[in-house]
C-alpha positions in Angstrom: -12.1 56.3 4.9 -15.8 56.7 4.2 -18.0 54.9 6.7 -19.8 52.9 4.1 -16.7 51.7 2.2 -16.3 48.4 4.2 -19.9 47.4 3.6 -19.7 48.2 -0.1 -16.5 46.4 -0.7 -17.7 43.3 1.5 -21.0 43.3 -1.0 -19.0 43.9 -3.9 -16.4 41.0 -3.2 -19.2 38.6 -2.2 -21.0 39.1 -5.4 -17.8 38.3 -7.4 -16.8 35.5 -5.3 -20.3 33.8 -5.2 -20.8 34.3 -9.0 -17.2 33.2 -10.1 -17.5 30.3 -7.6 -20.5 29.1 -9.2 -19.2 29.7 -12.8 -16.1 27.5 -12.0 -18.2 24.6 -10.3 -20.6 24.4 -13.4 -18.1 25.8 -16.0 -15.4 23.2 -15.6 -17.6 20.1 -16.4 -19.1 22.0 -19.2 -15.5 22.8 -20.4 -14.6 19.2 -20.2 -17.9 18.1 -22.0 -17.2 20.6 -24.8 -13.7 19.3 -25.2 -14.5 15.4 -25.1 -17.9 15.7 -27.2 -17.3 18.3 -30.0 -21.2 18.3 -31.0 -22.1 19.0 -27.6 -18.9 21.5 -27.5 -20.6 23.7 -30.1 -23.8 23.7 -28.4 -22.3 24.8 -25.0 -19.9 27.5 -26.3 -22.8 28.9 -28.4 -25.1 29.1 -25.5 -22.6 30.5 -23.0 -21.1 32.9 -25.7 -24.8 34.2 -26.5 -25.1 35.1 -22.8 -22.0 37.5 -23.3 -24.0 39.5 -26.0 -26.9 40.5 -23.8 -26.6 43.8 -22.4 -26.1 43.7 -18.7 -29.3 45.8 -17.9 -31.3 44.0 -20.5 -30.4 40.6 -18.7 -31.0 42.0 -15.2 -34.4 43.4 -16.2 -35.3 39.9 -17.7 -34.0 38.1 -14.7 -36.2 40.3 -12.2 -39.2 39.4 -14.4 -38.3 35.9 -14.5 -37.4 35.7 -10.7 -40.2 38.1 -9.6 -37.9 39.9 -7.4 -35.0 42.4 -7.1 -32.0 42.5 -5.2 -29.0 40.0 -4.8 -30.4 36.9 -6.6 -30.9 38.3 -9.9 -27.4 40.1 -9.8 -25.6 36.9 -8.9 -27.3 34.9 -11.5 -26.5 37.7 -14.2 -22.9 37.8 -13.0 -22.8 33.9 -13.0 -24.0 33.7 -16.6 -21.5 36.4 -17.7 -18.6 34.7 -15.9 -19.4 30.8 -17.8 -18.0 31.9 -21.2 -14.3 32.5 -20.1 -14.4 29.6 -17.6 -16.0 27.2 -20.1 -14.0 28.5 -23.2 -10.7 28.1 -21.3 -11.2 25.0 -19.9 -12.2 23.7 -23.2 -9.2 25.3 -24.9 -6.7 24.3 -22.3 -7.6 20.5 -22.6 -7.5 20.7 -26.2 -3.7 21.6 -26.0 -2.8 18.7 -23.7 -0.7 16.1 -25.6 -2.4 13.0 -26.5 0.7 11.0 -25.3 0.2 12.4 -21.8 -3.1 10.8 -21.6 -1.9 7.5 -22.9 0.8 7.3 -20.6 -1.4 8.0 -17.7 -3.5 5.0 -18.9 -0.4 3.1 -19.5 0.6 3.4 -15.8 -2.5 2.0 -14.7 -4.8 5.3 -13.8 -8.3 5.1 -14.5 -9.8 7.8 -16.9 -11.2 9.8 -14.0 -7.6 10.0 -12.4 -5.9 10.7 -15.8 -8.3 13.5 -16.2 -7.7 15.0 -12.6 -3.7 14.4 -12.4 -2.8 14.6 -15.8 -5.1 16.7 -18.1 -6.2 19.2 -15.6 -2.9 19.8 -14.0 -1.3 20.3 -17.2 -4.2 22.7 -18.4 -4.4 24.3 -15.0 -2.5 27.5 -16.0 -4.7 28.4 -18.9 -7.9 27.4 -17.0 -6.6 29.7 -14.2 -6.4 32.6 -16.8 -10.0 32.0 -17.6 -11.2 32.0 -14.1 -9.2 35.2 -13.7 -10.8 36.7 -16.7 -13.9 35.8 -15.5 -13.4 37.3 -11.9 -11.9 40.7 -13.3 -14.8 41.0 -15.6 -17.1 40.2 -12.6 -15.5 43.0 -10.7 -16.7 45.8 -13.3 -20.0 44.1 -14.1 -21.0 44.0 -10.4 -21.1 47.8 -10.3 -24.5 47.7 -12.2 -26.0 45.4 -9.6 -26.8 48.5 -7.6 -29.5 49.5 -10.1 -31.4 46.4 -8.8 -30.4 46.9 -4.9 -28.0 44.2 -4.8 -25.4 46.7 -3.0 -21.7 46.9 -3.8 -19.7 49.9 -5.1 -21.9 50.4 -7.8 -24.0 52.1 -5.0 -22.0 55.2 -5.2 -22.2 55.4 -9.0 -25.8 55.2 -8.9 -26.1 57.9 -6.3 -23.9 60.1 -8.1 -25.6 59.6 -11.3 -28.8 60.4 -9.6 -27.6 63.9 -8.3 -24.9 64.5 -11.3 -22.1 64.3 -8.7 -19.0 63.2 -10.4 -16.8 62.9 -7.1 -19.3 60.7 -5.9 -19.5 58.4 -9.0 -15.7 58.3 -9.1 -16.0 57.2 -5.0 -17.5 54.0 -6.6 -15.6 53.6 -9.9 -12.0 54.3 -8.4 -12.2 51.5 -5.9 -13.8 49.0 -8.2 -11.2 49.7 -10.6 -8.3 49.2 -8.1 -10.2 46.1 -7.1 -10.1 44.7 -10.8 -6.4 45.4 -11.0 -5.9 43.8 -7.6 -7.8 40.8 -8.9 -5.9 40.6 -12.0 -2.4 40.7 -10.3 -3.4 37.9 -8.0 -4.8 35.6 -10.7 -1.4 36.3 -12.6 0.5 35.2 -9.7 -1.6 31.9 -9.1 -1.2 31.2 -12.9 2.7 31.4 -12.4 2.7 29.0 -9.5 3.9 25.6 -10.6 
């Protein structure tokens, strides 16, 4: 094993975990609002969808200019913005599929609206929401390789170094572990999705 691999893996995993975690913290409430308020839903889904259309290097360049720095912070912000769409859209779609009768049954049993949301609606919608978070995480693993272009580390360091000297083996030394990580993350979320 190459001596730099543990460090690069740790940096890569850190970028994906933090950005995806932040996307879940903001994306779940946004998805709930998008499902509850159709007018706001159009604006929210349109805005997070727009973020997906911006090329990653262009977004990183804009964030570097806006934040006045390079490194981990602009990379995390970019990954967070890319992760929002799958989380928000999955939450909105999953909650839309919850039968209205379940909500009414929860209220009839004396649950408050917040309890119905937590214990009935989100619990029922969990598999689809988990799939959305999984999509965000898998996409993040691939997109995080671009973070090396702004000095944020991760497996992309090897890809950038390989590009600089036209070394295909070095590029593959970064691309293959990133691809394997993406497959592992996808398998993990498939298992989580299947848990009752």
